[in-house]
N, CA, C and O atoms as a MOPAC input file, in Angstrom:
PM7 MOZYME 1SCF
protein

 N      0.81900 1    -1.19300 1     0.00000 1
 C      0.00000 1     0.00000 1     0.00000 1
 C      0.86600 1     1.26200 1     0.00000 1
 O      0.61500 1     2.19700 1    -0.76000 1
 N      1.87500 1     1.27500 1     0.85100 1
 C      2.72300 1     2.45800 1     0.94100 1
 C      3.53000 1     2.64000 1    -0.34300 1
 O      3.71400 1     3.76500 1    -0.80700 1
 N      4.01100 1     1.54200 1    -0.91600 1
 C      4.79500 1     1.67300 1    -2.15000 1
 C      3.92200 1     2.21100 1    -3.28700 1
 O      4.41700 1     2.93000 1    -4.15500 1
 N      2.64700 1     1.87400 1    -3.28900 1
 C      1.73900 1     2.39800 1    -4.30000 1
 C      1.55500 1     3.90300 1    -4.14800 1
 O      1.48600 1     4.63200 1    -5.13700 1
 N      1.47800 1     4.35200 1    -2.92200 1
 C      1.36100 1     5.78700 1    -2.65100 1
 C      2.64300 1     6.50300 1    -3.06600 1
 O      2.59100 1     7.57800 1    -3.66400 1
 N      3.77800 1     5.91600 1    -2.75100 1
 C      5.05600 1     6.52400 1    -3.11800 1
 C      5.19100 1     6.60100 1    -4.63300 1
 O      5.62600 1     7.62500 1    -5.15900 1
 N      4.82400 1     5.53300 1    -5.34600 1
 C      4.89200 1     5.55900 1    -6.81100 1
 C      3.95900 1     6.61100 1    -7.39700 1
 O      4.32300 1     7.29800 1    -8.35100 1
 N      2.76200 1     6.74500 1    -6.83700 1
 C      1.82900 1     7.75700 1    -7.32600 1
 C      2.40300 1     9.15700 1    -7.10400 1
 O      2.34000 1    10.00700 1    -7.99200 1
 N      2.96400 1     9.39200 1    -5.91000 1
 C      3.52600 1    10.69600 1    -5.60700 1
 C      4.71100 1    11.00500 1    -6.51400 1
 O      4.86300 1    12.14000 1    -6.96600 1
 N      5.55100 1    10.01200 1    -6.78300 1
 C      6.69300 1    10.21400 1    -7.67100 1
 C      6.22600 1    10.57300 1    -9.08300 1
 O      6.86000 1    11.39000 1    -9.75100 1
 N      5.14400 1     9.98200 1    -9.53600 1
 C      4.66200 1    10.22900 1   -10.89300 1
 C      3.96200 1    11.57800 1   -11.02600 1
 O      3.99500 1    12.19200 1   -12.09300 1
 N      3.33000 1    12.03900 1    -9.95100 1
 C      2.53200 1    13.25800 1   -10.04400 1
 C      3.13000 1    14.46400 1    -9.32900 1
 O      2.58200 1    15.56300 1    -9.41800 1
 N      4.21500 1    14.28400 1    -8.64000 1
 C      4.85800 1    15.42100 1    -7.97800 1
 C      5.66000 1    16.20400 1    -9.01200 1
 O      5.74800 1    15.81100 1   -10.17500 1
 N      6.22300 1    17.27900 1    -8.58500 1
 C      6.96000 1    18.14100 1    -9.50000 1
 C      8.19700 1    17.45600 1   -10.06500 1
 O      8.52700 1    17.67000 1   -11.23200 1
 N      8.87700 1    16.65600 1    -9.29500 1
 C     10.05300 1    15.95300 1    -9.77600 1
 C     11.34600 1    16.71600 1    -9.59600 1
 O     12.34800 1    16.38900 1   -10.23200 1
 N     11.34700 1    17.71800 1    -8.74800 1
 C     12.55300 1    18.51000 1    -8.53700 1
 C     13.63700 1    17.65800 1    -7.88300 1
 O     14.78300 1    17.66600 1    -8.33300 1
 N     13.28900 1    16.93000 1    -6.83500 1
 C     14.28500 1    16.10200 1    -6.14500 1
 C     14.76500 1    14.96100 1    -7.03400 1
 O     15.94300 1    14.60300 1    -6.99900 1
 N     13.86800 1    14.38900 1    -7.82800 1
 C     14.27500 1    13.32700 1    -8.74300 1
 C     15.20900 1    13.87000 1    -9.82100 1
 O     16.16100 1    13.19500 1   -10.21200 1
 N     14.94600 1    15.08200 1   -10.30300 1
 C     15.80500 1    15.69800 1   -11.31400 1
 C     17.19300 1    15.95600 1   -10.73600 1
 O     18.20000 1    15.66000 1   -11.37900 1
 N     17.24900 1    16.51200 1    -9.51300 1
 C     18.55100 1    16.74900 1    -8.88500 1
 C     19.26700 1    15.44100 1    -8.61600 1
 O     20.48800 1    15.36700 1    -8.75100 1
 N     18.52400 1    14.40100 1    -8.23400 1
 C     19.13300 1    13.09700 1    -8.00400 1
 C     19.76200 1    12.53200 1    -9.26100 1
 O     20.86100 1    11.98000 1    -9.21400 1
 N     19.06900 1    12.66800 1   -10.39500 1
 C     19.63300 1    12.19700 1   -11.67000 1
 C     20.85900 1    13.00400 1   -12.05500 1
 O     21.85400 1    12.44200 1   -12.51200 1
 N     20.79800 1    14.32100 1   -11.87400 1
 C     21.92700 1    15.18200 1   -12.23600 1
 C     23.15300 1    14.91200 1   -11.36800 1
 O     24.28000 1    14.92600 1   -11.86300 1
 N     22.93900 1    14.66700 1   -10.07700 1
 C     24.05200 1    14.46500 1    -9.15400 1
 C     24.46500 1    13.00300 1    -9.04000 1
 O     25.51500 1    12.69900 1    -8.47400 1
 N     23.64600 1    12.09600 1    -9.57200 1
 C     23.97300 1    10.67200 1    -9.52300 1
 C     23.72000 1    10.02800 1    -8.16900 1
 O     24.39400 1     9.06200 1    -7.80900 1
 N     22.75200 1    10.55300 1    -7.41100 1
 C     22.39700 1     9.97600 1    -6.11900 1
 C     20.89900 1     9.69600 1    -6.10500 1
 O     20.17400 1    10.11300 1    -7.00900 1
 N     20.44600 1     8.99900 1    -5.08900 1
 C     19.02700 1     8.65800 1    -4.98400 1
 C     18.19500 1     9.90900 1    -4.72200 1
 O     18.63600 1    10.83500 1    -4.04100 1
 N     16.99800 1     9.91700 1    -5.26900 1
 C     16.12000 1    11.07100 1    -5.06000 1
 C     15.65000 1    11.15100 1    -3.61200 1
 O     15.36500 1    12.24200 1    -3.12000 1
 N     15.56500 1    10.02100 1    -2.92400 1
 C     15.17500 1    10.06200 1    -1.50700 1
 C     16.23900 1    10.75400 1    -0.66600 1
 O     15.91300 1    11.42300 1     0.31500 1
 N     17.50400 1    10.60200 1    -1.03800 1
 C     18.57300 1    11.29700 1    -0.32700 1
 C     18.46100 1    12.80000 1    -0.52600 1
 O     18.61300 1    13.56900 1     0.42300 1
 N     18.19500 1    13.21700 1    -1.75000 1
 C     18.01300 1    14.64000 1    -2.02200 1
 C     16.81400 1    15.16800 1    -1.24600 1
 O     16.86400 1    16.26300 1    -0.68500 1
 N     15.74700 1    14.39600 1    -1.21500 1
 C     14.54400 1    14.80100 1    -0.49400 1
 C     14.82200 1    14.96900 1     1.00100 1
 O     14.36100 1    15.93100 1     1.61600 1
 N     15.57200 1    14.03500 1     1.58100 1
 C     15.88400 1    14.11500 1     3.01000 1
 C     16.75100 1    15.33600 1     3.31700 1
 O     16.51600 1    16.02500 1     4.30900 1
 N     17.75500 1    15.61100 1     2.47000 1
 C     18.57100 1    16.80900 1     2.67200 1
 C     17.72900 1    18.06700 1     2.54600 1
 O     17.93600 1    19.03200 1     3.28200 1
 N     16.78900 1    18.06300 1     1.62400 1
 C     15.91100 1    19.22000 1     1.46900 1
 C     15.05400 1    19.41900 1     2.71800 1
 O     14.85800 1    20.55000 1     3.16300 1
 N     14.54900 1    18.33700 1     3.27900 1
 C     13.73200 1    18.42700 1     4.49100 1
 C     14.57000 1    18.93500 1     5.65900 1
 O     14.13200 1    19.81400 1     6.40100 1
 N     15.77900 1    18.38400 1     5.82700 1
 C     16.64600 1    18.83700 1     6.91400 1
 C     17.00600 1    20.31300 1     6.74400 1
 O     16.99400 1    21.07800 1     7.70900 1
 N     17.32300 1    20.70000 1     5.52800 1
 C     17.67000 1    22.09500 1     5.26300 1
 C     16.48400 1    23.01600 1     5.53900 1
 O     16.66300 1    24.13000 1     6.03200 1
 N     15.29300 1    22.56100 1     5.22800 1
 C     14.10100 1    23.36700 1     5.48700 1
 C     13.88000 1    23.57200 1     6.98100 1
 O     13.45600 1    24.64800 1     7.40400 1
 N     14.16500 1    22.54800 1     7.78300 1
 C     14.01500 1    22.70000 1     9.23400 1
 C     15.05700 1    23.65300 1     9.80700 1
 O     14.74700 1    24.46700 1    10.67800 1
 N     16.29200 1    23.55300 1     9.32000 1
 C     17.35500 1    24.39500 1     9.86900 1
 C     17.24300 1    25.85000 1     9.42700 1
 O     17.71000 1    26.74300 1    10.13400 1
 N     16.64100 1    26.10100 1     8.28500 1
 C     16.53900 1    27.47700 1     7.78800 1
 C     15.10500 1    27.99900 1     7.86500 1
 O     14.75700 1    28.97900 1     7.20600 1
 N     14.29400 1    27.35300 1     8.65600 1
 C     12.91700 1    27.77700 1     8.91400 1
 C     12.05800 1    27.84900 1     7.65700 1
 O     11.21600 1    28.74000 1     7.54100 1
 N     12.25300 1    26.93900 1     6.72600 1
 C     11.36800 1    26.81000 1     5.57900 1
 C     11.67700 1    27.66500 1     4.38000 1
 O     10.91000 1    27.65700 1     3.41700 1
 N     12.76200 1    28.40000 1     4.39500 1
 C     13.04700 1    29.25500 1     3.24700 1
 C     13.37000 1    28.48900 1     1.96000 1
 O     13.11000 1    29.03300 1     0.88600 1
 N     13.91800 1    27.26300 1     1.98500 1
 C     14.14700 1    26.53600 1     0.72800 1
 C     12.86900 1    26.14900 1    -0.01100 1
 O     12.92300 1    25.74700 1    -1.17300 1
 N     11.73500 1    26.26500 1     0.64500 1
 C     10.47800 1    25.94000 1    -0.02300 1
 C     10.23600 1    26.89900 1    -1.19000 1
 O      9.70500 1    26.49200 1    -2.22300 1
 N     10.61400 1    28.14100 1    -1.03600 1
 C     10.47000 1    29.11600 1    -2.12200 1
 C     11.35400 1    28.71300 1    -3.29900 1
 O     10.92600 1    28.76700 1    -4.45200 1
 N     12.58000 1    28.31200 1    -3.00300 1
 C     13.49900 1    27.86200 1    -4.05100 1
 C     12.96000 1    26.61000 1    -4.73300 1
 O     13.07500 1    26.46200 1    -5.95000 1
 N     12.36500 1    25.69700 1    -3.93900 1
 C     11.78600 1    24.47800 1    -4.49600 1
 C     10.67300 1    24.81200 1    -5.48300 1
 O     10.61200 1    24.22300 1    -6.56300 1
 N      9.79500 1    25.74400 1    -5.13300 1
 C      8.70300 1    26.10200 1    -6.03900 1
 C      9.20100 1    26.80300 1    -7.29700 1
 O      8.63100 1    26.62400 1    -8.37300 1
 N     10.25300 1    27.59200 1    -7.17200 1
 C     10.84600 1    28.22000 1    -8.36500 1
 C     11.42300 1    27.14500 1    -9.28500 1
 O     11.21700 1    27.18600 1   -10.49800 1
 N     12.15400 1    26.17500 1    -8.70000 1
 C     12.71200 1    25.09000 1    -9.51300 1
 C     11.60300 1    24.24300 1   -10.13000 1
 O     11.73300 1    23.79100 1   -11.26800 1
 N     10.51900 1    24.02500 1    -9.39600 1
 C      9.39900 1    23.26000 1    -9.93500 1
 C      8.75800 1    23.98600 1   -11.10700 1
 O      8.39300 1    23.36500 1   -12.10500 1
 N      8.62100 1    25.30600 1   -10.98500 1
 C      8.05800 1    26.09100 1   -12.08100 1
 C      8.93700 1    25.99100 1   -13.32300 1
 O      8.43600 1    25.80400 1   -14.43200 1
 N     10.24500 1    26.11600 1   -13.13400 1
 C     11.16500 1    26.03600 1   -14.26700 1
 C     11.13800 1    24.64500 1   -14.90200 1
 O     11.15500 1    24.52600 1   -16.12700 1
 N     11.09500 1    23.59600 1   -14.08400 1
 C     11.05100 1    22.24000 1   -14.63800 1
 C      9.74200 1    21.95600 1   -15.36300 1
 O      9.73300 1    21.24900 1   -16.37100 1
 N      8.64300 1    22.49700 1   -14.86300 1
 C      7.35700 1    22.28700 1   -15.52000 1
 C      7.26500 1    23.02900 1   -16.85300 1
 O      6.54800 1    22.59200 1   -17.75300 1
 N      7.97700 1    24.14100 1   -16.98900 1
 C      7.91500 1    24.96700 1   -18.19400 1
 C      9.25700 1    25.04000 1   -18.90500 1
 O      9.56700 1    26.04800 1   -19.54000 1
 N     10.05300 1    23.98700 1   -18.80400 1
 C     11.40300 1    24.04500 1   -19.37000 1
 C     11.41900 1    24.13200 1   -20.88900 1
 O     12.42300 1    24.55700 1   -21.46000 1
 N     10.34500 1    23.74600 1   -21.55800 1
 C     10.32400 1    23.87000 1   -23.01700 1
 C     10.34300 1    25.33700 1   -23.43700 1
 O     10.87000 1    25.66300 1   -24.50000 1
 N      9.77900 1    26.22300 1   -22.62400 1
 C      9.80800 1    27.65100 1   -22.94300 1
 C     11.17900 1    28.25800 1   -22.66800 1
 O     11.62100 1    29.15000 1   -23.39300 1
 N     11.84800 1    27.78000 1   -21.62800 1
 C     13.17000 1    28.29200 1   -21.30400 1
 C     14.21500 1    27.81300 1   -22.29700 1
 O     15.20500 1    28.50700 1   -22.52800 1
 N     14.01800 1    26.64500 1   -22.88800 1
 C     14.95900 1    26.13900 1   -23.88100 1
 C     14.92000 1    26.97500 1   -25.15400 1
 O     15.92900 1    27.08500 1   -25.85100 1
 N     13.78500 1    27.55700 1   -25.46300 1
 C     13.69300 1    28.39300 1   -26.65600 1
 C     14.61800 1    29.59800 1   -26.55900 1
 O     15.21800 1    30.00600 1   -27.55300 1
 N     14.73400 1    30.16400 1   -25.36900 1
 C     15.57800 1    31.33900 1   -25.19300 1
 C     17.05800 1    30.98400 1   -25.14900 1
 O     17.89600 1    31.78800 1   -25.55500 1
 N     17.38800 1    29.80400 1   -24.66600 1
 C     18.79600 1    29.45200 1   -24.51600 1
 C     19.40700 1    28.89600 1   -25.79500 1
 O     20.63100 1    28.79000 1   -25.87600 1
 N     18.61900 1    28.54000 1   -26.78700 1
 C     19.14100 1    27.93100 1   -28.00200 1
 C     19.28700 1    28.90200 1   -29.16500 1
 O     19.49600 1    28.47600 1   -30.30100 1
 N     19.18200 1    30.17100 1   -28.90500 1
 C     19.37500 1    31.13700 1   -29.98200 1
 C     20.81900 1    31.08500 1   -30.45800 1
 O     21.74600 1    30.89800 1   -29.66900 1
 N     20.98500 1    31.25200 1   -31.73700 1
 C     22.33000 1    31.26200 1   -32.30900 1
 C     22.96200 1    32.61600 1   -32.03800 1
 O     22.51500 1    33.64400 1   -32.54800 1
 N     23.98500 1    32.59800 1   -31.24500 1
 C     24.67900 1    33.83600 1   -30.92700 1
 C     25.90500 1    33.95100 1   -31.83100 1
 O     26.57400 1    32.95400 1   -32.10400 1
 N     26.19200 1    35.13500 1   -32.28300 1
 C     27.40300 1    35.28100 1   -33.09900 1
 C     28.63700 1    35.06400 1   -32.24300 1
 O     28.66200 1    35.40800 1   -31.06100 1
 N     29.62600 1    34.50700 1   -32.83900 1
 C     30.86600 1    34.24100 1   -32.15500 1
 C     31.65700 1    35.53200 1   -31.95800 1
 O     31.46400 1    36.50400 1   -32.68900 1
 N     32.51200 1    35.53500 1   -31.00500 1
 C     33.38100 1    36.67100 1   -30.77000 1
 C     34.32600 1    36.86000 1   -31.95200 1
 O     34.75400 1    37.97500 1   -32.25100 1
 N     34.64100 1    35.75700 1   -32.61400 1
 C     35.61600 1    35.77900 1   -33.69300 1
 C     35.00800 1    36.16300 1   -35.03100 1
 O     35.73900 1    36.37300 1   -35.99800 1
 N     33.67900 1    36.25800 1   -35.10900 1
 C     33.04200 1    36.66700 1   -36.36600 1
 C     33.20600 1    38.17600 1   -36.55800 1
 O     32.87600 1    38.97000 1   -35.67700 1
 N     33.71700 1    38.54800 1   -37.71600 1
 C     33.88200 1    39.96700 1   -38.02500 1
 C     32.76800 1    40.34500 1   -39.00000 1
 O     32.62100 1    39.74800 1   -40.06700 1
 N     32.00500 1    41.33100 1   -38.61400 1
 C     30.90900 1    41.75300 1   -39.47900 1
 C     31.04200 1    43.17900 1   -39.87300 1
 O     30.19900 1    43.69900 1   -40.60400 1

């Protein structure tokens, strides 16, 4: 029963901790635990950062459009 709840939450949550876990090469539960500990020690301020990261991850297709523009090289003489 609990594993079913965990799987549902993993599929429908924002995925910020899972994304950081993949990027850093560690388990997402470890990232989640560090986030919880950090939130307790800093009185909940990382929650704002978490929601910003969740927003960016949910809308990353829009952010990729801005980062993939072809920029002229420094070495191009025009």
